[in-house]
C-alpha positions as CSV (number, residue, x, y, z in Angstrom):
1,X,13.3,13.2,13.3
2,X,10.9,13.8,16.2
3,X,7.9,11.4,16.3
4,X,9.3,8.9,13.9
5,X,7.5,5.6,14.1
6,X,9.7,2.4,14.2
7,X,8.5,-0.7,12.4
8,X,10.8,-3.6,13.1
9,X,13.9,-1.4,13.0
10,X,12.8,0.8,10.1
11,X,11.9,4.4,10.8
12,X,8.9,6.1,9.2
13,X,8.4,9.9,9.2
14,X,5.1,11.1,10.7
15,X,4.0,12.7,7.4
16,X,4.8,13.0,3.7
17,X,3.7,15.4,1.1
18,X,2.1,14.9,-2.3
19,X,0.0,18.0,-3.2
20,X,-1.1,17.9,0.5
21,X,0.5,16.9,3.7
22,X,-0.5,13.3,4.5
23,X,-0.1,11.9,8.1
24,X,1.0,8.3,8.8
25,X,-2.3,6.5,9.4
26,X,-1.1,2.9,9.5
27,X,2.0,0.6,9.5
28,X,3.0,-3.0,9.7
29,X,5.0,-5.6,7.8
30,X,4.6,-8.0,4.8
31,X,5.6,-11.6,5.7
32,X,6.1,-14.8,3.9
33,X,6.2,-18.3,5.4
34,X,9.3,-20.1,4.3
35,X,10.0,-23.6,5.8
36,X,7.4,-22.9,8.6
37,X,9.1,-19.7,9.5
38,X,7.4,-16.3,9.2
39,X,10.0,-14.0,7.4
40,X,9.4,-10.3,7.4
41,X,10.3,-8.8,4.0
42,X,9.1,-5.2,4.0
43,X,8.0,-2.7,6.6
44,X,4.9,-0.8,5.3
45,X,3.7,2.8,6.1
46,X,0.4,4.1,4.9
47,X,-0.1,7.9,4.6
48,X,-3.6,9.2,3.9
49,X,-5.0,12.8,3.9
50,X,-7.1,13.6,6.9
51,X,-10.2,14.3,4.8
52,X,-10.6,10.6,4.3
53,X,-12.7,10.6,7.5
54,X,-15.4,12.5,5.6
55,X,-15.9,9.5,3.4
56,X,-16.0,7.0,6.3
57,X,-18.7,8.6,8.5
58,X,-20.9,5.4,8.2
59,X,-18.3,3.8,10.6
60,X,-18.1,6.6,13.1
61,X,-18.2,5.0,16.7
62,X,-17.0,1.6,15.5
63,X,-14.1,-0.1,17.4
64,X,-10.8,-0.6,15.5
65,X,-11.0,-4.4,16.0
66,X,-14.4,-4.4,14.3
67,X,-13.2,-2.2,11.4
68,X,-10.3,-4.5,10.9
69,X,-12.7,-7.3,10.1
70,X,-15.0,-5.2,7.8
71,X,-14.0,-5.4,4.1
72,X,-16.8,-2.9,3.3
73,X,-14.9,-0.4,5.4
74,X,-11.7,-0.9,3.4
75,X,-13.7,-0.8,0.1
76,X,-14.9,2.6,1.1
77,X,-11.4,3.6,2.1
78,X,-9.8,2.6,-1.2
79,X,-12.5,4.2,-3.3
80,X,-12.4,7.6,-1.4
81,X,-11.1,10.4,-3.7
82,X,-8.2,11.3,-1.5
83,X,-4.4,11.1,-1.8
84,X,-2.7,8.1,-0.4
85,X,1.0,7.1,-0.2
86,X,2.2,3.6,0.6
87,X,5.9,3.2,1.4
88,X,7.3,-0.3,1.6
89,X,10.9,-0.5,3.0
90,X,13.0,-3.6,2.5
91,X,13.8,-5.5,5.7
92,X,15.3,-8.6,4.2
93,X,17.2,-8.5,0.9
94,X,14.8,-9.4,-1.9
95,X,14.7,-9.3,-5.7
96,X,12.5,-6.4,-6.7
97,X,11.0,-8.6,-9.4
98,X,9.7,-11.0,-6.7
99,X,7.5,-8.2,-5.5
100,X,6.6,-7.3,-9.0
101,X,5.5,-10.8,-9.8
102,X,3.4,-11.1,-6.6
103,X,1.8,-7.7,-7.4
104,X,1.1,-8.6,-11.1
105,X,-0.5,-12.0,-10.2
106,X,-2.8,-10.5,-7.5
107,X,-3.9,-7.5,-9.6
108,X,-4.6,-9.8,-12.6
109,X,-6.7,-12.2,-10.5
110,X,-8.7,-9.5,-8.8
111,X,-9.5,-7.8,-12.2
112,X,-10.4,-11.1,-13.8
113,X,-12.7,-12.0,-10.9
114,X,-14.8,-8.9,-11.6
115,X,-14.5,-9.2,-15.4
116,X,-12.4,-6.0,-15.8
117,X,-9.2,-7.6,-17.2
118,X,-9.2,-6.4,-20.9
119,X,-6.3,-5.6,-23.3
120,X,-5.8,-2.1,-21.8
121,X,-5.4,-3.6,-18.3
122,X,-3.0,-6.3,-19.6
123,X,-0.7,-3.7,-21.2
124,X,-0.7,-1.5,-18.2
125,X,-0.1,-4.4,-15.8
126,X,2.8,-5.7,-18.0
127,X,4.4,-2.3,-17.7
128,X,4.1,-2.4,-14.0
129,X,5.7,-5.9,-13.8
130,X,8.5,-4.9,-16.1
131,X,9.2,-1.8,-14.0
132,X,10.5,-4.0,-11.0
133,X,14.1,-4.9,-11.8
134,X,15.6,-8.4,-11.3
135,X,18.4,-7.1,-9.1
136,X,18.4,-7.7,-5.4
137,X,17.4,-4.8,-3.2
138,X,19.3,-4.3,0.0
139,X,17.8,-3.5,3.4
140,X,16.4,0.1,3.6
141,X,15.8,0.3,-0.2
142,X,12.1,1.2,-0.6
143,X,9.1,1.3,-2.9
144,X,6.7,4.2,-2.9
145,X,3.1,3.9,-4.3
146,X,1.6,7.4,-4.6
147,X,-2.1,7.5,-5.4
148,X,-3.7,10.7,-6.6
149,X,-7.3,11.7,-5.8
150,X,-8.2,11.3,-9.4
151,X,-7.4,7.6,-9.9
152,X,-3.8,7.6,-11.3
153,X,-0.7,6.4,-9.5
154,X,3.1,6.7,-9.5
155,X,5.4,3.9,-8.4
156,X,9.0,4.7,-7.5
157,X,11.9,2.5,-6.4
158,X,14.7,4.0,-4.3
159,X,17.8,1.9,-3.8
160,X,20.5,2.1,-1.2
161,X,22.6,4.0,-3.8
162,X,19.8,6.6,-3.8
163,X,18.9,5.8,-7.4
164,X,15.2,6.5,-8.0
165,X,13.2,5.2,-10.9
166,X,9.5,6.1,-11.5
167,X,6.5,4.7,-13.4
168,X,3.2,6.5,-14.0
169,X,0.1,4.2,-14.0
170,X,-2.9,5.7,-15.7
171,X,-5.2,2.7,-16.0
172,X,-7.7,3.3,-13.2
173,X,-8.7,-0.4,-12.9
174,X,-5.1,-1.4,-12.4
175,X,-4.5,1.5,-10.0
176,X,-7.5,0.5,-7.9
177,X,-6.3,-3.1,-7.6
178,X,-2.7,-2.1,-6.7
179,X,-4.2,0.0,-3.9
180,X,-6.4,-2.9,-2.8
181,X,-3.3,-5.2,-2.8
182,X,-2.1,-3.3,0.2
183,X,-5.4,-1.8,1.6
184,X,-7.9,-4.6,0.7
185,X,-8.9,-5.6,4.2
186,X,-8.9,-9.4,4.7
187,X,-7.2,-9.8,1.2
188,X,-4.4,-7.3,2.0
189,X,-0.8,-8.4,1.6
190,X,-0.2,-6.9,5.1
191,X,-2.8,-7.7,7.7
192,X,-0.8,-6.1,10.5
193,X,-1.1,-2.8,8.7
194,X,-4.9,-3.3,8.3
195,X,-5.2,-3.7,12.0
196,X,-3.2,-0.6,12.7
197,X,-5.0,1.4,10.1
198,X,-8.4,0.3,11.5
199,X,-7.4,1.4,15.0
200,X,-6.1,4.8,14.0
201,X,-9.0,5.5,11.7
202,X,-11.5,4.5,14.4
203,X,-9.8,7.0,16.7
204,X,-9.8,9.7,13.9
205,X,-13.5,9.1,13.3
206,X,-14.4,9.5,17.0
207,X,-13.0,13.0,17.2
């Protein structure tokens, strides 16, 4: 496909469609340090509808390097009522449940820190954790997190056999924190993606 973006050796299309066409706004990798080595596990692409810039006018004229350090900017980004799709493609074979466990722990901690971890959140988060299978996912399998403009989300896993399984998440507190796991500025699981996103949104805001 023309204009594909390569992250590591994973290709991302320049746009995806939910109810609207969403351009690729940022990309990078998730990494873990194992025995003092930085291991890349997934390549990440973030697709956001162009109208997001209407909700970020406060930062018009700011440089990307400054936005990358500004958690208030990413707070505004994650709370904007726009469609967002985050695609995470496996670079190094991992158990899906490893990602699920990481996600569950982070979302629980973030909700507990702002006193929003009630029984409803616990049930919703447990469903999310159980959705990630224990089997290993080979390279090029991928996770897709699709966030609606109304505060719900859908998670899907597509394996190399092209199987796809989906889970709808309706609890808005859990959805918000899943989004912030990836897009939460300095607390993001993928800081390289935050830098790329900040640079591209800075450019979009300057137009």
